[in-house]
PyMOL CGO cylinders between C-alpha atoms (Angstrom):
from pymol import cmd
from pymol.cgo import CYLINDER

trace = [
    CYLINDER, 22.22, -1.83, 9.82, 23.96, -1.74, 6.47, 0.3, 1, 1, 1, 1, 1, 1,
    CYLINDER, 23.96, -1.74, 6.47, 22.29, -0.61, 3.26, 0.3, 1, 1, 1, 1, 1, 1,
    CYLINDER, 22.29, -0.61, 3.26, 22.51, -4.18, 1.92, 0.3, 1, 1, 1, 1, 1, 1,
    CYLINDER, 22.51, -4.18, 1.92, 20.71, -5.54, 4.95, 0.3, 1, 1, 1, 1, 1, 1,
    CYLINDER, 20.71, -5.54, 4.95, 18.08, -2.82, 4.73, 0.3, 1, 1, 1, 1, 1, 1,
    CYLINDER, 18.08, -2.82, 4.73, 17.55, -3.57, 1.05, 0.3, 1, 1, 1, 1, 1, 1,
    CYLINDER, 17.55, -3.57, 1.05, 17.11, -7.28, 1.83, 0.3, 1, 1, 1, 1, 1, 1,
    CYLINDER, 17.11, -7.28, 1.83, 14.54, -6.52, 4.52, 0.3, 1, 1, 1, 1, 1, 1,
    CYLINDER, 14.54, -6.52, 4.52, 12.60, -4.20, 2.22, 0.3, 1, 1, 1, 1, 1, 1,
    CYLINDER, 12.60, -4.20, 2.22, 12.66, -6.82, -0.55, 0.3, 1, 1, 1, 1, 1, 1,
    CYLINDER, 12.66, -6.82, -0.55, 11.63, -9.62, 1.82, 0.3, 1, 1, 1, 1, 1, 1,
    CYLINDER, 11.63, -9.62, 1.82, 8.74, -7.58, 3.18, 0.3, 1, 1, 1, 1, 1, 1,
    CYLINDER, 8.74, -7.58, 3.18, 7.75, -6.52, -0.33, 0.3, 1, 1, 1, 1, 1, 1,
    CYLINDER, 7.75, -6.52, -0.33, 7.13, -2.94, 0.77, 0.3, 1, 1, 1, 1, 1, 1,
    CYLINDER, 7.13, -2.94, 0.77, 7.88, 0.48, -0.65, 0.3, 1, 1, 1, 1, 1, 1,
    CYLINDER, 7.88, 0.48, -0.65, 11.05, 1.88, 0.97, 0.3, 1, 1, 1, 1, 1, 1,
    CYLINDER, 11.05, 1.88, 0.97, 9.09, 4.96, 2.05, 0.3, 1, 1, 1, 1, 1, 1,
    CYLINDER, 9.09, 4.96, 2.05, 6.86, 2.72, 4.19, 0.3, 1, 1, 1, 1, 1, 1,
    CYLINDER, 6.86, 2.72, 4.19, 9.89, 1.50, 6.13, 0.3, 1, 1, 1, 1, 1, 1,
    CYLINDER, 9.89, 1.50, 6.13, 10.66, 5.06, 7.17, 0.3, 1, 1, 1, 1, 1, 1,
    CYLINDER, 10.66, 5.06, 7.17, 7.06, 6.15, 7.61, 0.3, 1, 1, 1, 1, 1, 1,
    CYLINDER, 7.06, 6.15, 7.61, 6.90, 8.97, 10.08, 0.3, 1, 1, 1, 1, 1, 1,
    CYLINDER, 6.90, 8.97, 10.08, 4.75, 8.07, 13.06, 0.3, 1, 1, 1, 1, 1, 1,
    CYLINDER, 4.75, 8.07, 13.06, 3.57, 10.80, 15.36, 0.3, 1, 1, 1, 1, 1, 1,
    CYLINDER, 3.57, 10.80, 15.36, 4.15, 13.70, 13.02, 0.3, 1, 1, 1, 1, 1, 1,
    CYLINDER, 4.15, 13.70, 13.02, 2.69, 16.29, 15.34, 0.3, 1, 1, 1, 1, 1, 1,
    CYLINDER, 2.69, 16.29, 15.34, 4.65, 19.49, 14.95, 0.3, 1, 1, 1, 1, 1, 1,
    CYLINDER, 4.65, 19.49, 14.95, 6.26, 18.33, 11.69, 0.3, 1, 1, 1, 1, 1, 1,
    CYLINDER, 6.26, 18.33, 11.69, 5.26, 21.58, 9.98, 0.3, 1, 1, 1, 1, 1, 1,
    CYLINDER, 5.26, 21.58, 9.98, 7.80, 23.33, 12.22, 0.3, 1, 1, 1, 1, 1, 1,
    CYLINDER, 7.80, 23.33, 12.22, 10.63, 21.50, 10.47, 0.3, 1, 1, 1, 1, 1, 1,
    CYLINDER, 10.63, 21.50, 10.47, 12.59, 23.14, 7.67, 0.3, 1, 1, 1, 1, 1, 1,
    CYLINDER, 12.59, 23.14, 7.67, 13.87, 20.08, 5.76, 0.3, 1, 1, 1, 1, 1, 1,
    CYLINDER, 13.87, 20.08, 5.76, 12.01, 19.92, 2.46, 0.3, 1, 1, 1, 1, 1, 1,
    CYLINDER, 12.01, 19.92, 2.46, 12.47, 16.17, 1.93, 0.3, 1, 1, 1, 1, 1, 1,
    CYLINDER, 12.47, 16.17, 1.93, 11.32, 15.38, 5.47, 0.3, 1, 1, 1, 1, 1, 1,
    CYLINDER, 11.32, 15.38, 5.47, 8.15, 17.42, 4.98, 0.3, 1, 1, 1, 1, 1, 1,
    CYLINDER, 8.15, 17.42, 4.98, 7.38, 15.73, 1.67, 0.3, 1, 1, 1, 1, 1, 1,
    CYLINDER, 7.38, 15.73, 1.67, 7.96, 12.34, 3.30, 0.3, 1, 1, 1, 1, 1, 1,
    CYLINDER, 7.96, 12.34, 3.30, 5.58, 13.34, 6.09, 0.3, 1, 1, 1, 1, 1, 1,
    CYLINDER, 5.58, 13.34, 6.09, 2.89, 14.12, 3.51, 0.3, 1, 1, 1, 1, 1, 1,
    CYLINDER, 2.89, 14.12, 3.51, 3.49, 10.77, 1.86, 0.3, 1, 1, 1, 1, 1, 1,
    CYLINDER, 3.49, 10.77, 1.86, 3.27, 9.06, 5.24, 0.3, 1, 1, 1, 1, 1, 1,
    CYLINDER, 3.27, 9.06, 5.24, -0.15, 10.58, 5.77, 0.3, 1, 1, 1, 1, 1, 1,
    CYLINDER, -0.15, 10.58, 5.77, -1.39, 9.40, 2.37, 0.3, 1, 1, 1, 1, 1, 1,
    CYLINDER, -1.39, 9.40, 2.37, 0.17, 5.96, 1.95, 0.3, 1, 1, 1, 1, 1, 1,
    CYLINDER, 0.17, 5.96, 1.95, -2.58, 4.02, 3.73, 0.3, 1, 1, 1, 1, 1, 1,
    CYLINDER, -2.58, 4.02, 3.73, -5.52, 6.11, 2.57, 0.3, 1, 1, 1, 1, 1, 1,
    CYLINDER, -5.52, 6.11, 2.57, -8.10, 4.91, 0.08, 0.3, 1, 1, 1, 1, 1, 1,
    CYLINDER, -8.10, 4.91, 0.08, -7.66, 5.92, -3.56, 0.3, 1, 1, 1, 1, 1, 1,
    CYLINDER, -7.66, 5.92, -3.56, -10.66, 8.28, -3.44, 0.3, 1, 1, 1, 1, 1, 1,
    CYLINDER, -10.66, 8.28, -3.44, -9.22, 10.07, -0.41, 0.3, 1, 1, 1, 1, 1, 1,
    CYLINDER, -9.22, 10.07, -0.41, -5.89, 10.53, -2.16, 0.3, 1, 1, 1, 1, 1, 1,
    CYLINDER, -5.89, 10.53, -2.16, -7.64, 11.92, -5.24, 0.3, 1, 1, 1, 1, 1, 1,
    CYLINDER, -7.64, 11.92, -5.24, -9.55, 14.36, -3.05, 0.3, 1, 1, 1, 1, 1, 1,
    CYLINDER, -9.55, 14.36, -3.05, -6.34, 15.54, -1.36, 0.3, 1, 1, 1, 1, 1, 1,
    CYLINDER, -6.34, 15.54, -1.36, -4.74, 15.96, -4.78, 0.3, 1, 1, 1, 1, 1, 1,
    CYLINDER, -4.74, 15.96, -4.78, -7.68, 18.06, -6.02, 0.3, 1, 1, 1, 1, 1, 1,
    CYLINDER, -7.68, 18.06, -6.02, -7.61, 20.19, -2.87, 0.3, 1, 1, 1, 1, 1, 1,
    CYLINDER, -7.61, 20.19, -2.87, -3.85, 20.66, -3.12, 0.3, 1, 1, 1, 1, 1, 1,
    CYLINDER, -3.85, 20.66, -3.12, -4.10, 21.70, -6.77, 0.3, 1, 1, 1, 1, 1, 1,
    CYLINDER, -4.10, 21.70, -6.77, -6.83, 24.21, -5.84, 0.3, 1, 1, 1, 1, 1, 1,
    CYLINDER, -6.83, 24.21, -5.84, -4.80, 25.64, -2.97, 0.3, 1, 1, 1, 1, 1, 1,
    CYLINDER, -4.80, 25.64, -2.97, -1.66, 25.93, -5.10, 0.3, 1, 1, 1, 1, 1, 1,
    CYLINDER, -1.66, 25.93, -5.10, -3.61, 27.33, -8.04, 0.3, 1, 1, 1, 1, 1, 1,
    CYLINDER, -3.61, 27.33, -8.04, -2.30, 24.88, -10.63, 0.3, 1, 1, 1, 1, 1, 1,
]
cmd.load_cgo(trace, "trace")
């Protein structure tokens, strides 16, 4: 599939490009070493959550990272 075709599909579906590549079955993902893939996996876990759940995860993450 070309990038043009992919862009047309994403536009037609009116979805965020990240949703197209959402990682299903991310068991064991923490074993990976690709930074972008791990960040995408986190996004995949959050994308369909309710706003309050996302806020809670953000608060917990900030506490864990000490920021």
